[in-house]
C-alpha positions in Angstrom: 10.3 -43.8 -25.4 7.7 -44.3 -28.0 8.7 -41.8 -30.7 11.8 -40.2 -32.0 13.2 -36.8 -31.2 12.4 -33.9 -33.3 15.6 -32.0 -34.4 15.5 -28.5 -35.8 18.5 -26.7 -37.1 18.5 -22.9 -36.3 21.8 -21.9 -37.6 25.3 -23.1 -38.6 28.4 -21.4 -37.2 31.1 -23.7 -38.4 33.5 -25.6 -36.3 37.1 -24.0 -36.3 39.1 -26.7 -34.3 40.1 -28.4 -31.2 41.7 -25.8 -29.1 38.9 -26.0 -26.4 35.6 -27.3 -25.6 32.7 -25.6 -27.5 30.1 -24.1 -25.0 26.5 -23.0 -25.1 25.4 -20.7 -22.2 22.3 -18.6 -21.4 22.6 -14.9 -22.2 20.2 -11.9 -22.2 16.6 -13.0 -21.9 15.9 -15.6 -24.7 19.5 -15.0 -26.3 22.1 -17.8 -25.9 25.8 -17.3 -26.1 28.0 -19.7 -28.2 31.7 -20.2 -28.5 33.1 -22.9 -31.0 36.8 -22.7 -30.2 37.4 -19.8 -32.7 38.2 -16.1 -32.1 34.6 -15.4 -32.3 31.7 -15.6 -30.0 28.0 -15.4 -31.0 24.7 -14.0 -29.7 21.9 -15.9 -31.1 18.2 -15.3 -30.2 16.3 -18.4 -30.1 12.9 -16.4 -30.2 13.7 -14.6 -33.4 15.7 -17.5 -34.7 18.5 -15.3 -36.0 22.1 -14.3 -35.3 22.2 -11.0 -33.5 25.9 -10.3 -32.9 29.2 -11.5 -33.4 31.9 -10.6 -31.0 35.5 -10.6 -32.5 38.0 -11.4 -29.8 41.8 -11.1 -29.6 42.2 -14.9 -29.3 40.3 -18.3 -29.2 37.4 -18.0 -26.8 37.4 -20.5 -24.1 34.4 -19.4 -21.9 31.6 -16.9 -21.6 29.4 -15.9 -18.6 27.0 -13.2 -18.1 26.7 -11.1 -14.9 23.9 -11.7 -12.6 22.2 -8.2 -13.3 22.6 -9.0 -17.1 24.7 -5.9 -17.4 28.1 -7.3 -18.2 29.4 -10.0 -20.5 32.8 -11.6 -19.5 34.8 -13.2 -22.3 37.7 -15.6 -21.5 40.7 -15.8 -23.9 44.2 -17.2 -23.5 45.5 -13.6 -22.9 42.9 -12.8 -20.0 39.3 -11.9 -19.3 37.5 -9.1 -21.1 34.4 -7.4 -20.0 31.7 -6.1 -22.6 28.8 -3.9 -21.5 25.3 -5.3 -22.3 24.1 -1.7 -23.3 26.9 -1.4 -25.8 26.2 -4.7 -27.3 22.3 -4.3 -27.4 22.9 -0.7 -28.8 24.9 -2.3 -31.6 22.1 -4.7 -32.3 19.3 -2.3 -32.2 21.5 0.1 -34.3 21.7 -2.6 -37.2 19.3 -2.6 -40.1 16.0 -4.3 -39.4 16.1 -6.1 -42.7 16.2 -9.9 -42.2 18.5 -10.2 -45.1 21.2 -7.9 -43.4 23.9 -9.6 -41.4 24.5 -9.5 -37.7 26.1 -6.6 -35.9 29.8 -7.0 -35.4 31.7 -5.8 -32.2 35.4 -6.0 -32.0 36.7 -6.4 -28.4 39.9 -4.2 -28.0 42.5 -4.3 -25.4 40.6 -1.5 -23.6 38.0 -4.1 -22.4 40.7 -6.2 -20.6 39.8 -6.5 -16.9 41.9 -9.5 -15.9 45.3 -10.0 -17.3 45.8 -13.7 -16.7 47.3 -16.1 -19.2 45.6 -19.4 -20.1 42.1 -18.8 -18.6 39.9 -21.8 -19.6 36.7 -21.4 -17.4 35.0 -18.5 -15.8 32.4 -18.4 -13.0 30.5 -15.6 -11.1 29.5 -16.2 -7.6 27.9 -13.0 -6.2 30.4 -10.3 -6.3 33.4 -12.7 -6.9 34.7 -13.5 -10.4 36.3 -17.0 -10.4 38.9 -18.0 -13.1 40.5 -21.4 -13.7 43.7 -21.4 -15.7 46.5 -23.8 -16.5 50.1 -22.7 -15.8 52.8 -25.4 -16.8 52.1 -28.5 -14.7 49.6 -26.7 -12.3 45.9 -25.6 -12.3 45.4 -22.2 -10.7 42.0 -21.1 -9.3 41.9 -17.3 -8.7 39.2 -15.2 -7.2 38.8 -11.5 -8.0 36.3 -8.8 -6.9 34.0 -7.9 -9.8 33.7 -4.5 -9.0 37.2 -3.3 -9.2 38.9 -6.7 -10.3 41.0 -6.7 -7.3 42.7 -10.0 -6.6 41.2 -11.7 -3.5 43.1 -15.1 -3.4 44.5 -17.9 -5.5 44.7 -21.7 -5.1 46.8 -24.2 -7.0 46.5 -27.9 -7.8 49.3 -30.1 -9.4 48.1 -31.5 -12.8 48.2 -35.2 -12.9 49.0 -37.5 -16.0 46.0 -39.5 -17.1 46.5 -42.1 -19.7 43.4 -43.1 -21.6 43.3 -45.6 -24.3 40.6 -43.9 -26.4 40.8 -40.0 -26.9 38.3 -37.8 -28.3 39.0 -35.3 -31.0 38.4 -32.2 -28.8 41.0 -31.0 -26.2 39.0 -31.0 -22.8 38.4 -27.8 -20.8 38.0 -28.0 -17.0 34.6 -27.9 -15.5 33.8 -25.0 -13.0 30.7 -25.0 -10.9 29.3 -23.7 -7.5 27.4 -25.8 -5.1 25.1 -24.2 -2.4 23.5 -25.8 0.7 19.8 -26.1 0.4 19.1 -24.5 3.9 21.4 -21.5 2.9 19.6 -18.3 1.7 21.7 -17.2 -1.2 21.5 -13.5 -2.0 20.0 -12.5 -5.3 23.3 -11.6 -6.7 24.9 -15.0 -6.0 22.4 -17.5 -7.5 18.8 -18.2 -7.8 17.0 -20.1 -5.1 15.5 -22.6 -7.3 16.6 -26.2 -7.0 16.3 -26.5 -10.9 19.0 -23.9 -11.4 20.1 -24.0 -15.1 23.4 -26.0 -15.0 25.0 -23.7 -17.8 24.8 -21.1 -15.1 27.2 -23.0 -13.1 25.1 -23.0 -9.7 23.6 -26.1 -8.1 21.9 -26.9 -4.8 22.5 -29.9 -2.6 20.7 -31.3 0.4 21.9 -29.8 3.6 22.9 -33.3 5.0 24.9 -34.3 1.9 26.5 -30.8 1.8 27.7 -31.3 5.2 29.0 -34.9 4.6 30.8 -33.9 1.4 32.5 -30.6 2.5 32.5 -30.8 6.2 30.8 -29.4 9.2 32.6 -26.1 9.1 31.5 -25.2 5.7 27.9 -26.3 6.5 27.8 -24.0 9.5 29.2 -21.1 7.7 26.8 -21.7 4.9 29.5 -20.9 2.4 29.2 -21.7 -1.3 31.7 -24.2 -2.5 33.6 -24.0 -5.7 33.9 -27.3 -7.5 36.3 -28.0 -10.4 36.5 -31.1 -12.6 39.9 -31.3 -14.2 41.1 -33.1 -17.2 43.4 -35.4 -15.0 40.1 -36.8 -13.4 40.3 -34.9 -10.0 37.1 -33.3 -8.8 38.4 -30.5 -6.4 36.6 -28.2 -4.2 37.3 -25.0 -2.1 35.0 -23.1 0.3 34.4 -19.5 -0.9 33.9 -17.8 2.5 35.8 -20.0 5.0 39.0 -18.4 6.0 42.2 -20.5 5.6 40.6 -22.8 3.0 42.6 -24.7 0.5 41.8 -26.5 -2.7 41.2 -30.2 -1.9 40.3 -33.3 -3.8 36.8 -34.7 -3.5 37.0 -37.8 -5.6 39.0 -38.9 -8.8 37.6 -40.4 -11.8 41.0 -41.3 -13.2 39.7 -39.9 -16.6 38.9 -36.3 -17.8 35.9 -34.8 -16.1 33.1 -33.9 -18.6 30.3 -32.9 -16.3 29.5 -32.3 -12.6 26.0 -31.3 -11.4 23.3 -32.2 -8.9 20.3 -34.4 -9.8 16.9 -34.6 -8.1 16.2 -32.0 -5.5 19.8 -31.9 -4.5 19.7 -35.4 -3.1 22.8 -36.5 -5.3 26.0 -35.1 -6.8 26.8 -36.6 -10.3 30.2 -36.6 -11.9 30.8 -37.9 -15.4 34.0 -38.8 -17.0 35.1 -38.7 -20.5 35.3 -42.6 -20.8 32.0 -43.2 -19.4 32.6 -43.4 -15.8 29.6 -42.1 -13.5 29.7 -41.3 -9.9 26.8 -40.8 -7.8 27.6 -38.9 -4.3 24.7 -39.2 -2.0 23.8 -39.5 1.7 23.1 -42.9 3.5 19.5 -42.9 4.3 20.0 -45.6 7.1 20.3 -44.7 10.7 19.8 -41.2 12.5 20.7 -38.0 11.0 24.0 -37.9 13.1 25.0 -41.4 12.0 24.6 -41.0 8.4 27.6 -41.4 6.0 28.2 -40.5 2.4 27.9 -43.2 -0.3 29.8 -43.2 -3.6 28.1 -45.2 -6.3 30.2 -45.9 -9.4 29.3 -47.3 -12.6 30.0 -47.0 -16.4 28.1 -45.9 -19.4 28.9 -46.7 -22.9 31.3 -44.0 -23.8 33.1 -41.8 -24.9 31.1 -39.0 -23.2 31.5 -35.6 -25.1 29.2 -33.5 -23.2 26.3 -33.8 -20.8 23.6 -32.0 -18.6 21.1 -32.9 -15.9 17.5 -32.3 -15.4 16.0 -33.5 -12.3 16.5 -37.2 -12.1 17.6 -37.4 -15.8 21.0 -37.3 -17.2 21.4 -36.4 -20.9 24.8 -37.1 -22.4 26.4 -37.3 -26.0 28.9 -40.0 -27.2 29.4 -38.1 -30.5 27.4 -40.8 -32.2 24.3 -40.8 -30.2 22.5 -38.8 -27.6 21.5 -40.8 -24.5 19.0 -40.5 -21.6 19.9 -41.9 -18.3 17.5 -42.3 -15.5 19.2 -41.6 -12.0 16.0 -42.1 -9.8 17.4 -45.6 -8.7 20.5 -44.0 -7.4 18.9 -40.8 -6.0 15.9 -42.0 -4.2 17.9 -44.3 -1.8 15.7 -46.9 0.3 15.8 -46.5 4.1 17.9 -49.3 5.9 21.4 -50.4 5.5 20.3 -53.7 3.7 19.1 -51.7 0.7 22.5 -50.4 -0.4 23.5 -53.6 -2.4 20.1 -53.7 -4.1 20.5 -50.0 -4.9 23.9 -50.5 -6.5 22.6 -53.6 -8.5 19.7 -51.6 -9.9 22.0 -48.5 -10.6 24.4 -50.7 -12.4 21.7 -52.2 -14.5 20.3 -48.6 -15.5 24.0 -47.5 -16.3 24.2 -50.2 -18.8 21.0 -49.7 -20.6 20.6 -46.0 -21.2 17.8 -44.8 -23.6 18.8 -43.7 -27.1 17.4 -40.5 -28.5 18.8 -41.1 -31.9 20.5 -37.7 -32.4 24.1 -37.9 -33.4 27.2 -35.7 -33.6 26.3 -33.5 -30.6 29.4 -31.9 -28.9 27.7 -29.3 -26.4 24.5 -29.2 -24.7 22.5 -26.4 -22.9 20.3 -27.2 -20.0 16.8 -28.5 -20.8 13.8 -26.4 -20.8 10.1 -27.0 -20.8 8.1 -26.0 -23.7 5.2 -23.6 -22.4 3.1 -24.2 -25.6 3.1 -27.9 -25.1 3.4 -28.8 -21.5 5.3 -31.9 -20.6 7.7 -31.7 -23.7 11.4 -31.2 -22.9 13.6 -29.3 -25.2 17.4 -29.3 -25.4 19.8 -26.9 -27.4 22.7 -28.6 -28.8 25.7 -27.7 -30.8 26.9 -30.4 -33.5 30.3 -31.1 -34.6 29.8 -29.0 -37.6 28.8 -26.0 -35.7 25.0 -26.4 -36.2 22.9 -25.0 -33.4 20.0 -27.3 -33.0 16.9 -27.5 -31.1 16.1 -31.2 -29.9 12.5 -31.9 -28.8 12.2 -34.9 -26.7 9.2 -37.3 -26.8 6.7 -37.2 -24.1 7.4 -40.0 -21.6 4.0 -41.5 -20.8 3.0 -42.2 -17.2 2.2 -45.8 -18.0 5.7 -46.6 -19.3 7.1 -44.8 -16.3 5.2 -47.0 -13.8 5.7 -50.1 -15.3 9.5 -49.8 -15.2 9.3 -49.3 -11.5 9.1 -51.8 -8.9 6.2 -52.3 -6.7 7.8 -50.6 -3.8 8.5 -47.6 -5.8 4.9 -47.6 -7.1 3.5 -47.8 -3.5 6.0 -45.1 -2.3 5.1 -42.7 -5.2 1.4 -43.3 -4.4 2.0 -42.7 -0.8 3.9 -39.3 -1.6 1.3 -38.4 -4.0 -1.6 -38.7 -1.4 0.6 -36.7 1.0 1.1 -34.0 -1.4 -2.6 -34.0 -2.3 -3.2 -33.6 1.6 -0.9 -30.8 1.9 -2.2 -29.0 -1.2 -5.8 -29.3 0.1 -4.7 -28.0 3.4 -2.9 -25.1 1.8 -5.8 -24.5 -0.3 -8.1 -24.2 2.6 -5.9 -21.8 4.3 -5.5 -19.7 1.1 -9.3 -19.8 0.5 -9.8 -18.5 4.1 -7.1 -15.9 3.6 -8.7 -14.8 0.2 -12.1 -14.6 1.8 -10.8 -12.5 4.6 -9.0 -10.2 2.0 -12.1 -9.8 0.1 -14.1 -8.7 3.2 -11.3 -6.3 4.0 -11.5 -4.8 0.5 -15.3 -4.5 0.5 -15.0 -2.8 3.8 -12.6 -0.7 2.6 -14.6 0.1 -0.6 -17.5 1.3 1.5 -15.1 3.5 3.5 -13.7 5.1 0.5 -17.1 5.8 -1.0 -18.4 7.5 2.2 -15.1 9.5 2.4 -15.5 10.7 -1.2 -19.1 11.4 -0.5 -18.6 13.5 2.5 -15.4 15.5 1.1 -17.4 16.2 -2.2 -20.1 17.7 0.0 -17.6 19.7 2.1 -15.4 20.9 -0.6 -17.7 21.1 -3.8 -18.4 24.7 -4.6 -21.0 23.7 -7.3 -23.4 22.6 -4.6 -26.0 25.2 -3.5 -25.6 26.3 0.1 -28.9 24.9 1.3 -28.2 21.3 -0.1 -27.6 18.9 2.7 -25.3 16.1 2.9 -26.8 12.5 2.7 -24.9 11.8 6.0 -25.5 14.6 8.4 -26.4 15.5 12.1 -29.4 17.2 13.4 -29.9 18.5 17.0 -32.6 19.5 19.6 -32.3 21.1 22.9 -34.3 20.4 25.9 -34.3 21.1 29.8 -34.0 18.3 32.3 -33.5 18.0 36.0 -30.8 15.8 37.3 -29.6 15.7 41.0 -31.9 18.7 41.9 -30.2 20.8 39.2 -31.4 21.9 35.8 -29.2 21.2 32.6 -29.7 21.9 29.1 -29.4 18.6 27.1 -28.5 18.3 23.4 -29.9 15.4 21.6 -27.9 14.7 18.3 -29.4 12.6 15.5 -27.0 11.0 12.9 -29.1 10.5 9.9 -27.8 8.0 7.2 -29.7 9.0 3.9 -27.0 7.6 1.9 -26.7 4.1 -0.2 -23.8 2.9 2.0 -23.7 1.1 5.4 -21.7 2.6 8.2 -20.1 -0.7 9.3 -17.8 -1.4 12.4 -15.0 1.0 13.0 -17.1 4.1 12.7 -17.3 6.5 15.6 -19.6 9.7 15.9 -17.4 12.5 17.5 -19.1 15.6 18.8 -17.1 18.6 20.1 -18.8 21.3 21.9 -17.0 24.8 22.5 -18.1 28.4 23.4 -18.2 30.7 20.5 -17.1 33.4 22.8 -15.4 32.1 26.0 -16.0 34.0 29.2 -13.3 36.4 30.6 -13.0 34.1 33.7 -11.7 31.4 31.4 -8.3 33.1 31.2 -7.5 31.7 27.7 -8.2 28.0 28.9 -9.7 25.5 26.4 -13.3 25.1 27.4 -14.0 22.7 24.6 -15.5 19.1 25.3 -15.3 16.2 23.1 -17.7 13.1 23.4 -17.3 10.0 21.2 -19.9 7.4 20.5 -18.8 4.3 18.7 -21.4 2.4 16.6 -21.7 -0.2 13.8 -24.0 -1.2 11.1 -25.9 1.9 10.5 -27.9 1.0 7.3 -29.3 3.3 4.7 -32.4 5.1 6.1 -31.6 4.4 9.8 -30.7 7.0 12.5 -28.4 7.1 15.6 -29.6 9.2 18.4 -27.1 10.3 21.3 -27.5 12.8 24.0 -25.1 14.9 26.1 -25.4 17.7 28.5 -23.9 21.1 27.1 -24.8 23.7 29.8 -26.2 24.0 33.4 -28.5 26.5 34.6 -26.8 29.6 35.6 -24.1 29.4 33.1 -23.7 32.2 30.6 -20.9 30.9 28.1 -23.4 30.9 25.2 -23.7 30.6 22.2 -21.8 27.2 21.8 -20.7 25.6 18.6 -21.3 21.9 18.1 -18.9 20.4 15.6 -19.9 16.8 14.3 -17.6 14.4 12.5 -17.2 10.9 11.6 -14.0 9.0 12.7 -13.0 5.5 11.2 -10.3 3.6 12.8 -8.0 1.7 10.4 -7.4 -1.1 12.9 -11.0 -2.2 12.5 -10.2 -3.3 8.8 -7.7 -5.9 9.8 -9.4 -7.2 13.0 -7.0 -9.5 14.9 -4.3 -8.9 12.6 -4.0 -5.2 13.6 -2.5 -6.3 17.2 0.8 -7.1 15.2 0.7 -3.6 13.8 1.2 -1.1 16.6 1.7 1.7 14.2 -1.9 1.4 13.1 -3.4 1.7 16.6 -3.8 5.2 16.6 -4.4 5.7 13.0 -7.9 7.0 12.1 -9.6 9.1 9.4 -11.6 12.1 10.4 -14.5 13.3 8.2 -16.5 16.4 9.1 -20.0 16.4 8.9 -21.6 19.7 9.8 -21.3 22.3 12.4 -24.4 23.4 14.5 -24.8 26.4 16.9 -26.9 26.4 20.0 -27.8 29.9 20.9 -29.9 31.6 23.7 -33.1 31.0 22.0 -32.6 27.3 22.2 -31.8 27.6 25.8 -35.1 29.6 26.7 -37.4 28.0 29.3 -40.9 29.4 28.1 -43.3 30.0 30.9 -46.9 29.2 30.5 -48.2 32.6 31.8 -47.0 35.9 33.1 -47.5 34.7 36.9 -45.0 32.0 36.4 -42.5 34.7 35.1 -43.2 36.9 38.1 -42.1 34.1 40.5 -38.7 33.7 38.8 -36.0 35.0 41.1 -33.1 36.8 39.5 -29.9 35.2 39.8 -26.8 37.0 41.0 -25.8 39.9 38.6 -22.8 39.1 36.6 -19.6 41.0 36.4 -20.6 42.9 33.1 -24.0 44.0 34.4 -22.5 45.3 37.6 -20.0 47.2 35.7 -22.6 48.6 33.5 -24.9 49.7 36.5 -21.9 51.3 38.4 -21.0 53.3 35.1 -24.6 54.6 34.7 -24.6 55.8 38.2 -21.2 57.5 37.8 -22.5 59.1 34.7 -25.8 60.3 36.3 -28.0 58.5 33.7 -31.1 56.6 34.3 -31.8 53.1 33.8 -32.1 51.7 30.1 -34.9 50.1 28.5 -37.6 51.4 30.8 -39.6 48.2 30.5 -42.0 46.9 32.9 -40.8 45.8 36.4 -37.3 44.8 36.5 -36.9 44.2 32.7 -34.7 47.3 32.2 -32.7 46.2 29.3 -34.2 45.9 25.7 -33.3 45.4 22.1 -35.4 45.4 18.9 -35.3 44.1 15.4 -37.7 45.6 12.6 -38.4 43.6 9.6 -40.8 44.1 6.7 -44.1 42.4 7.3 -44.4 41.7 3.5 -41.1 40.0 3.6 -42.2 37.8 6.6 -45.4 36.8 4.9 -43.7 35.7 1.9 -40.8 34.0 3.6 -42.8 32.2 6.2 -45.2 31.1 3.5 -42.4 29.6 1.6 -41.0 27.9 4.7 -44.2 26.3 5.6 -44.8 25.1 2.1 -41.5 23.2 2.1 -41.7 21.8 5.6 -45.4 21.1 6.4 -47.0 21.0 2.9 -45.2 18.8 0.7 -47.9 19.0 -1.9 -46.8 22.5 -2.5 -49.8 24.6 -1.3 -48.8 27.9 -0.2 -50.8 29.5 2.5 -49.9 33.0 4.1 -49.9 33.1 8.1 -53.0 34.7 9.5 -51.1 36.5 12.3 -47.5 37.4 11.2 -46.5 38.3 14.7 -47.6 35.2 16.2 -46.3 33.0 13.3 -42.7 34.8 13.8 -42.6 34.1 17.5 -43.5 30.5 16.9 -40.8 30.2 14.2 -38.2 31.9 16.3 -38.8 29.4 19.3 -39.0 26.2 17.2 -36.7 26.5 14.2 -33.3 27.3 14.2 -30.6 27.7 11.5 -28.1 25.1 11.0 -30.5 22.1 11.8 -30.9 22.6 15.8 -34.5 22.8 17.1 -36.0 23.4 20.5 -38.2 21.4 22.8 -40.6 24.3 23.1 -42.2 23.6 19.6 -46.1 24.2 19.7 -46.4 25.8 23.0 -49.9 27.1 22.2 -50.4 28.3 25.9 -47.3 30.5 25.8 -47.9 31.7 22.3 -51.6 32.6 22.6 -50.6 36.2 22.5 -47.8 38.1 20.8 -46.0 38.1 24.0 -43.6 35.4 25.4 -42.4 35.2 29.1 -39.5 32.8 29.7 -36.4 32.3 31.8 -32.9 32.6 30.3 -30.0 30.4 30.7 -28.6 32.5 33.4 -31.9 32.4 35.3 -33.1 36.0 34.5 -36.5 36.8 33.3 -37.1 37.4 29.5 -40.0 38.9 27.7 -40.2 38.5 23.8 -42.7 40.7 22.1 -43.9 41.1 18.4 -46.0 43.8 17.1 -46.9 45.6 13.9 -45.5 49.2 13.5 -45.9 51.4 10.5 -42.7 53.3 9.3 -42.5 56.3 7.1 -44.0 59.7 6.7 -45.1 60.3 3.2 -45.8 56.5 2.3 -45.9 54.2 5.4 -44.6 50.5 5.3 -46.1 47.8 7.5 -43.3 46.3 9.6 -43.0 43.8 12.6 -41.0 44.9 15.5 -39.5 42.1 17.8 -38.3 43.4 21.1 -36.5 41.6 23.7 -36.6 42.7 27.5 -34.6 41.4 30.4 -33.0 42.3 33.7 -29.8 41.0 32.3 -27.7 42.6 29.8 -26.0 39.4 28.8 -29.5 37.7 28.0 -30.5 40.6 26.0 -27.3 40.6 24.0 -27.4 36.9 23.6 -31.2 36.8 22.6 -30.6 39.8 20.2 -27.8 38.1 18.3 -29.9 34.7 18.1 -32.8 36.8 16.6 -30.7 38.3 13.9 -29.3 34.9 13.1 -32.7 33.7 12.4 -33.7 36.8 10.5 -30.5 36.3 8.4 -31.7 32.8 7.7 -35.1 34.0 6.6 -33.3 36.5 4.1 -31.5 33.8 2.5 -34.7 31.8 1.7 -36.6 35.0 0.7 -37.7 35.1 -3.0 -35.8 37.6 -5.0 -37.7 40.8 -6.0 -36.8 44.3 -7.0 -37.5 47.2 -4.5 -38.8 50.5 -5.8 -36.5 53.3 -5.3 -39.0 55.9 -4.7 -40.6 53.9 -2.0 -37.1 53.4 -0.3 -36.4 57.1 -0.4 -39.9 57.9 1.0 -39.4 55.7 4.0 -36.5 57.9 5.2 -34.0 55.2 5.0 -31.3 57.6 3.7 -31.3 59.4 7.0 -30.9 56.0 8.7 -28.0 55.1 6.5 -26.5 58.4 7.5 -26.8 57.6 11.1 -25.2 54.2 10.6 -22.3 55.7 8.9 -21.8 58.3 11.7 -21.8 55.4 14.2 -19.1 53.6 12.2 -17.0 56.8 12.2 -17.2 56.8 16.0 -16.1 53.2 16.3 -13.2 53.9 14.1 -12.1 57.0 16.0 -12.4 55.1 19.3 -10.0 52.4 17.9 -7.5 55.1 16.5 -7.4 56.8 19.8 -7.0 53.6 21.7 -4.0 52.7 19.7 -2.2 56.0 20.1 -3.2 56.8 23.6 -2.4 53.4 25.1 -4.4 52.3 28.1 -5.4 55.6 29.2 -8.5 55.9 27.0 -9.7 52.2 27.6 -12.8 53.6 29.8 -13.5 56.2 27.1 -13.4 53.4 24.2 -15.6 51.2 26.2 -18.1 54.1 26.9 -18.1 54.8 23.1 -18.7 51.2 22.1 -21.5 50.8 24.7 -23.2 54.0 23.3 -23.0 52.8 19.8 -24.4 49.3 20.7 -27.3 50.9 22.7 -28.1 53.3 19.8 -28.3 50.2 17.5 -30.5 48.4 19.9 -32.8 51.2 20.5 -33.1 52.4 17.0 -32.6 49.4 14.5 -32.2 49.6 11.0 -35.3 48.3 9.0 -34.8 44.9 7.3 -36.9 45.1 3.9 
C-alpha cells in the first residue's frame, strides 16, 4: 500500500456493554442494520447518511437477519426471535417528518411479534424457507430448524460445549458464527441464496468448489446438493450439518482450540477460511495433485498477530481487526495451489511467511466489519463499513493497490501463470465477442425484416379499414387481372392473369406468398352445397418498389356456366421466415402466418366472351346442349301456350336491354378517357357514343379486371358484336341510339343482349349493369330538370316498377303461407317480373 486509508464517520450509536458481539448486516437496499449489544437495533441509510429507525426490543439484541424477499426482519433476543414487517417499518420511516433535524422513527417490538419462543438465541440464519437458530443451553449448543412460513419446528441438533482456556481474553463476550455453504455446481433457488460466488459474507451464504465441497462434507452431501450449515463455536469447534440429508447429525469439521471469530470462503470457492480469536488461521482446500478421484483435502494452519476481534473476506483478501489495528492478509498463496505433490511444502512456507507479515491499514478500535463493496464512482476502490469500540459507524476507503506492486510481490511462476490465464481469458472473450457480434447482427436483420412486415401490414390495414379514404383510391400494393382464352389438350379454357403491383416504398422480402382464392358468386344447383372454391398460392421474395409479379391460373373451361366468379387476393407472411434455421426448434411457429387482404376482383360473363370477327363466324358456332334452366323455361312456355321470347334473329330468341342517357355516356366516357389515355388532361367527347360504349364494355371492367379483346377493331367496326359465350352459345351485343319521350324527347343509347341461352342473357345483362353502375359512380354531379323528368313519362315507369315490386312481395307471402304447393306459381311470377324488366327497362339518366 502506498497511501493511508480514508476513514469517514457516519454516526455514533454508543457501546452499551459486553453481553454479545456487535454486528453489522445488510438491510433494505442501501440501509444497514446494527446491533451494539443493547436493547436497541438501528436502521441506518448509507446513501442518505442518517439514522432512519430505532427498534426497541424486549432484551439485548444478539443478531439481525432480513428475509430473502426483503419483506420481514428477524430480531434475536435472549427471550426468542421476533419478526417485524418491513412494510410496518418503512411506513413508520415515511410517516416521520422530513426535516433533517427531526429524530429517527421509533418502533417498539412487543410480545405479539414473537415467532420463536426459544431462550438464549445468539445467532440467526435464513436458508430458503428454513429459519436456523443457534442458542446456548447450560453446557450444550442447540441448532434448531424452523419453517419460516408457520414457524413449525423441523429438527434440532445439539453439541456439548467444551472448555477453552486462553491466556489472553478480549473484552467482548464472543457470539457463535453461523453460516451456510453451497456447492458451486448446485443451482440454489432464488429464495435460498444468490448464485454469485462473491456473496456478501454478512448474508451468511458462501460457495465452495464442488471438489472441495465433496472432500469436506462427503459424497452423500455432494450428490444431494444439500446446503451445509456451518457453526463456529466459542470453544473452538467448527461443526457442520447438511440441511436436506435425512438422518444427519451435527459433526465437528475442525477445532481451532480457541473461540472462532470468522468462517467463510476465499477466492472463487477454492478455500474455506476459519479464523480464531487468538490469531489462528486455517485454510481448508483441495489437493491439486493427481486425478480428481485421488485428490485429498489439505489443511494449512498458521497464526497472525492477534487477538482477532472481527473479520471479513473479499476474494483472496482477508480483512481482520485486532482492536488496535485493521490488517489486510493476502490469501492467494494458500488458495492458488500449485499442481503436484512436491509443491505442498513450498506453499506452506509461503503461506506462513504471508501470515507473519500482514499489511497494516492504520485504522484502530474496529470491533465489527461489514463485507467489502466496490465504489461505483471510483472503480477499483474498496470500501468497508466498520463499527468502532465507541459505537461509531465508519466508512473505511482502502487505497488502490497498483498492478506494479502486485506483480513485483509475486514469483516468476505466478507472473507466468497470470499471463497465461490472462491470454486464455482474452481468447475466450474474443470468441464470445465474435459469437455475440454474429448473434447481434442476426437479430438486427430479423428486426429490420420485422419492421418491414409491420409497415406493410399497417399500410394494407389502413387501406382496408380507413373510412376517410375515397372509394376510388387504390392501395399502393394491389392486384390487377386480365382474362384470355387459351387452348390446352384440345380444350378451350379461360385463363386469369393476376399482376401484383408493388407501388409502395417497402420491399416484399422472403416469407411473402400471394394467395388467390376463386369461388363462384352463385354456385350451380348441381353443386349441392359443396364448396367449389379453389385456392392457389405463389411464394415469392424480394419484390422491390415499382416491380410487379405476374402469375396465371385457369378459372373455367369452355361449357361451364358457374359464372360470375369472385377472385380474392391476399398476402400471406410466414413467421418462420423471420427466424430462418432457428424456426426448426419452434414447432409452434410452423403453421403461424399473417394474412393481409389486398382486393377482391369479379370476373363476369363479359370477361369470358370470345368475340368473333364477323357474323359468318358466329353462324358456324354450334349451340351447346341446353342446360336445365333453359329446358325448364321452354317446357313451361309450351304448357302455357306462349310463344318464344325475344323474337331475335335466327336462334337468338332471348334478349335483354339496358337504356342509358346518351348525354350521361358522352360526359362519363370523356372523363374516363381523359384520366386513362390523356394524362395531360385534354377532354375529348367520343365521336360515336354507341361504338365507344361497346368498346368500353368489352375492354374495361369494374374492380381492375380487363379482357384480352381490347381494341378488336374488326368486331367493333359496327355497333353490333357477335361472340361466343362461356357455355358455347351464340351471343349478339347491339348498341343504338333511341329517342324517349312524347312532349320532349331524350336521346338515349339502348344496349341489347341476344342469345339462344337464357343463362348467357342473364349473365351478360348482370355484367352490363355492373359496368353502367361503375360509370354512374364516375359521372360528374349535376342537377336534373324536374319538368324534363316529368315530360319523359318517368312517373309512369316508376309506378310500373312499384307494381312489379308488389307482385314479388305477394308471391313471397303466398309461398310462406301455402307451403310448397305454390312453388310453381311463385316461379312463374318471378319469371314474368324479370322478363318485364328485361324487355322494358328503366331509363338511367
